[in-house]
C-alpha distance (Angstrom), angle and dihedral (degrees) to the residues before:
residue distance angle dihedral
M1 . . .
A2 3.79 . .
D3 3.82 90.1 .
D4 3.82 90.6 53.4
V5 3.81 91.4 50.8
S6 3.79 91.2 48.5
H7 3.81 91.2 47.9
N8 3.81 92.0 49.7
S9 3.80 90.7 47.9
R10 3.80 91.9 52.4
R11 3.78 90.9 45.8
G12 3.81 91.8 49.4
L13 3.80 90.7 48.2
L14 3.80 90.0 50.3
L15 3.80 91.4 51.9
V16 3.80 93.9 46.8
S17 3.80 97.1 44.5
P18 3.85 99.6 76.1
P19 3.83 96.8 52.3
F20 3.82 90.5 40.0
L21 3.81 92.5 52.5
T22 3.80 90.9 44.3
T23 3.79 90.8 52.1
L24 3.79 90.9 46.2
V25 3.80 93.4 51.5
L26 3.81 99.7 39.2
L27 3.82 100.1 36.5
A28 3.78 112.3 17.9
G29 3.82 93.1 39.8
P30 3.82 97.0 56.4
L31 3.81 91.0 39.9
G32 3.78 90.8 53.0
A33 3.81 90.1 48.5
I34 3.82 91.4 52.2
I35 3.81 91.5 50.0
L36 3.82 90.6 48.0
F37 3.81 92.4 48.5
S38 3.79 90.8 51.9
F39 3.82 90.0 66.5
W40 3.80 93.6 52.6
T41 3.80 131.5 74.5
Q42 3.77 132.9 -136.5
D43 3.80 133.1 -157.3
Y44 3.79 104.3 -163.6
L45 3.84 101.8 -67.2
T46 3.79 96.8 -7.2
L47 3.80 113.4 94.5
N48 3.81 116.9 -159.5
T49 3.80 111.1 -157.8
D50 3.81 96.0 -168.8
F51 3.81 111.0 125.5
T52 3.83 112.5 -104.5
I53 3.79 140.4 150.7
K54 3.80 91.8 -148.5
N55 3.81 92.8 116.9
Y56 3.80 93.1 53.9
V57 3.81 91.4 46.8
E58 3.80 90.5 51.6
A59 3.80 91.3 46.8
A60 3.81 90.0 52.3
Q61 3.82 94.9 46.3
D62 3.81 101.3 41.3
P63 3.83 107.6 80.1
I64 3.82 93.6 -153.6
Y65 3.80 91.6 71.1
G66 3.79 93.3 49.7
L67 3.81 90.1 47.0
L68 3.81 92.5 52.1
L69 3.80 93.2 45.2
G70 3.80 92.0 48.5
R71 3.80 90.8 47.7
S72 3.81 90.3 49.1
L73 3.79 92.4 51.8
L74 3.80 90.3 46.7
V75 3.80 92.6 50.6
A76 3.82 92.0 44.9
G77 3.80 90.8 50.6
A78 3.80 92.8 47.6
V79 3.81 92.8 46.4
T80 3.80 91.5 47.9
L81 3.79 93.4 48.7
L82 3.81 93.4 46.4
T83 3.80 92.9 44.7
V84 3.81 96.2 48.4
I85 3.82 93.3 44.2
T86 3.81 91.9 51.9
A87 3.81 94.8 38.7
F88 3.80 97.2 52.9
P89 3.86 96.5 65.1
V90 3.80 90.0 48.7
A91 3.80 92.9 49.7
Y92 3.82 90.9 43.7
F93 3.80 92.1 51.0
I94 3.80 92.9 49.7
S95 3.80 93.3 46.1
F96 3.81 99.6 44.1
H97 3.81 106.8 23.3
V98 3.80 107.1 31.8
K99 3.79 119.7 84.7
P100 3.83 112.5 -107.1
S101 3.79 90.5 -119.9
R102 3.82 91.1 58.7
K103 3.79 100.8 41.9
S104 3.80 91.9 90.3
L105 3.80 89.5 54.8
W106 3.80 91.8 52.7
L107 3.79 92.1 48.6
F108 3.78 88.6 48.5
L109 3.81 90.4 53.7
I110 3.82 90.6 50.4
T111 3.81 90.5 57.7
I112 3.82 94.1 51.4
P113 3.85 93.3 96.5
F114 3.82 87.8 63.9
W115 3.80 88.8 64.5
T116 3.79 89.9 75.4
S117 3.78 129.0 60.3
Y118 3.79 117.0 -89.9
L119 3.80 89.2 -127.3
I120 3.78 91.4 54.4
R121 3.81 90.6 52.9
V122 3.80 91.0 50.6
F123 3.80 91.8 49.7
L124 3.80 90.0 48.9
W125 3.80 89.0 55.3
K126 3.81 87.7 54.0
V127 3.78 87.3 56.3
V128 3.81 91.4 48.6
L129 3.81 96.6 45.3
G130 3.80 98.6 35.0
F131 3.81 127.7 119.4
N132 3.80 89.3 -100.2
G133 3.78 93.8 24.2
V134 3.77 132.7 129.1
I135 3.82 96.2 -84.5
N136 3.79 96.6 47.6
S137 3.79 93.5 42.6
G138 3.80 91.8 48.8
L139 3.81 94.0 48.1
I140 3.80 91.8 48.2
E141 3.80 91.1 46.9
V142 3.81 93.1 55.4
G143 3.80 91.9 43.0
I144 3.80 99.1 -114.6
I145 3.81 93.1 124.1
D146 3.80 132.8 21.9
A147 3.80 98.6 -153.7
P148 3.80 131.9 28.3
I149 3.80 114.9 -87.5
T150 3.78 115.4 -124.5
F151 3.81 104.9 -166.1
I152 3.80 95.6 84.2
L153 3.81 99.0 66.2
Y154 3.81 135.1 53.3
N155 3.79 94.0 16.3
L156 3.80 140.5 77.1
N157 3.82 92.0 -77.6
A158 3.80 91.1 63.7
V159 3.81 91.6 46.3
I160 3.81 92.4 51.6
I161 3.81 94.0 46.5
T162 3.80 93.8 47.6
L163 3.80 95.1 45.6
A164 3.82 92.4 45.5
H165 3.80 89.6 55.6
A166 3.81 93.1 44.9
F167 3.81 94.6 51.4
A168 3.81 98.2 38.5
P169 3.84 95.1 101.7
F170 3.81 90.0 50.9
A171 3.81 88.5 59.3
I172 3.79 98.5 40.1
L173 3.80 97.2 53.8
P174 3.85 100.6 54.2
I175 3.80 91.3 43.0
F176 3.81 90.0 50.5
V177 3.82 91.2 50.6
A178 3.81 90.9 51.4
L179 3.80 92.0 48.6
E180 3.79 91.6 48.9
K181 3.81 90.4 56.8
I182 3.82 92.8 57.7
D183 3.79 112.2 108.7
R184 3.81 105.7 -123.1
A185 3.80 88.9 -150.2
L186 3.81 88.6 70.6
L187 3.80 90.4 57.7
E188 3.79 91.6 48.2
A189 3.81 90.5 49.2
S190 3.79 90.2 52.2
R191 3.79 91.1 52.1
D192 3.81 91.6 46.0
L193 3.81 89.3 54.4
G194 3.79 89.8 58.2
E195 3.83 102.5 -97.0
T196 3.80 118.3 144.0
R197 3.79 122.0 -124.0
V198 3.80 90.7 -102.8
A199 3.81 93.0 49.9
T200 3.80 90.7 46.3
F201 3.78 90.1 52.3
F202 3.81 95.1 51.3
R203 3.81 97.0 38.2
V204 3.81 100.5 38.6
T205 3.80 115.6 10.3
L206 3.79 99.7 41.7
P207 3.84 97.4 47.5
L208 3.81 91.2 46.9
A209 3.81 90.4 48.5
M210 3.81 92.3 49.8
P211 3.84 95.0 99.3
G212 3.80 88.4 59.1
L213 3.79 91.7 47.1
V214 3.80 91.1 50.2
A215 3.80 91.4 48.6
A216 3.80 91.6 48.0
T217 3.80 91.4 48.8
L218 3.79 93.9 51.5
I219 3.81 94.1 41.4
V220 3.80 90.4 55.0
F221 3.81 101.6 34.7
I222 3.80 99.1 50.0
P223 3.84 100.8 52.3
V224 3.82 93.8 39.8
I225 3.82 89.2 66.5
G226 3.79 89.7 59.8
D227 3.81 97.8 45.5
Y228 3.80 113.3 115.6
I229 3.81 102.9 156.5
T230 3.81 96.6 69.4
P231 3.84 96.4 46.8
R232 3.80 89.8 47.6
L233 3.81 94.6 50.9
V234 3.82 103.4 36.5
G235 3.80 105.2 11.5
G236 3.78 102.6 70.2
P237 3.82 120.5 -161.4
G238 3.81 92.0 -46.4
G239 3.79 93.7 50.1
L240 3.80 101.1 54.8
M241 3.81 117.6 122.7
I242 3.79 138.2 -158.3
A243 3.83 91.5 -87.5
N244 3.80 89.5 61.5
M245 3.81 89.9 55.0
I246 3.81 90.5 48.7
Q247 3.80 89.7 51.7
T248 3.80 90.2 48.9
Q249 3.81 92.4 50.6
F250 3.80 92.7 50.4
L251 3.81 102.0 39.2
K252 3.81 108.0 24.0
L253 3.80 108.3 25.5
N254 3.84 95.7 37.1
N255 3.79 89.4 -133.3
A256 3.80 103.2 129.6
P257 3.84 94.7 162.5
M258 3.81 91.6 57.3
G259 3.79 90.6 47.1
A260 3.80 89.4 48.8
A261 3.81 91.2 50.9
L262 3.80 91.0 51.6
A263 3.80 89.5 48.6
V264 3.81 91.4 51.8
I265 3.81 91.4 48.1
S266 3.80 90.0 50.7
M267 3.80 92.1 49.1
V268 3.79 91.7 49.8
A269 3.81 91.6 49.4
V270 3.80 91.8 49.3
T271 3.81 92.0 46.4
V272 3.80 92.5 51.3
I273 3.81 93.2 47.9
A274 3.82 93.6 45.0
T275 3.80 92.1 48.1
L276 3.79 91.4 48.3
F277 3.80 90.7 49.1
V278 3.81 92.9 51.3
W279 3.82 90.9 46.9
L280 3.80 92.4 50.5
N281 3.79 90.5 48.2
R282 3.79 91.3 53.2
R283 3.80 90.5 49.2
F284 3.81 89.3 50.1
L285 3.80 92.2 51.7
K286 3.81 91.9 47.7
V287 3.80 91.1 51.7
R288 3.82 91.4 48.5
S289 3.78 91.9 49.1
C-alpha cells in the first residue's frame, strides 16, 4: 500500500513538473526581473545595480504618476462595470432563451471580433467616433445635432467605449458558463413557492451566477490596467494611462528601473483591489446564504 502511494506521488510530481517549470520560467522569472529592476537606477545607457528605493520615492512624490494610476483605475473600473452590465443580459439570453442546439452558434458569433486584429478594431472605433465619423454623420443626417460632437473621441469616453467593446466577449463567456450550471429545477421551485420572476432572479439566479460575474470582473479589470494601445490611439493627451508612462520610461526615456517600479506599483494596486473585491463578494454570499 505504501509503495502504491509513493508510486502515485512520484507519478503526480512527474506530471506536474513540466507545467510548473514552464510557469516558473515564463511568469515568475520575468516578474522577478521586473521587481529586481525596480530597485536599480539607470542613467541613459548606464545601469546602476546598487539597491535603492529612489524610484518608489519619486513615484510617490511626483503627482503625475499618481494622476495616471488613479485615472487608470478609474477607467478600468468604468470599463469593467459597463462591460459586465452589458454582457450579463447577452449571456442570460443565450443561456435561458436560446435553443440548446443553437447556443454554439451564438457563442461562435460572439467570438467573431477576435478574427480581426485588435489594432484594426481600435482604428475602426476612431472612424465611428471621429469628428466626421459614423455617429456624428448619422446624428447630423437625422437632425438631432447641428454640429459634430467632440466629447466622444480623444478623451476618456473614447477609451472606455473602445475597451468595453474589446473585452465584451471575455465577460460574456464566463457569465454564460455560470448560468449554464444553474439547476433549472431551483428556479421552478422558487416560482412554485410563490416568488415572482424578479424575486427569483435576485434571490436564486444572481447569487448562483456570482462566480461567473466575479470571473468576468477580474478578467476585464486586470488587463485593462495594462492597456496602452487604446489610450494612445483614441485617448488623446487626456486619456493616457499608467501603461503609457511605463512604455515611455522603457522605450523613450531609457529608464527601465523607473518603468519597472511603476509596473510593480500598478500590480500591487490591482492585487489589492482584486483581493478586496473577492473578499467582499464572499461576504455578500455568506450574508445571502
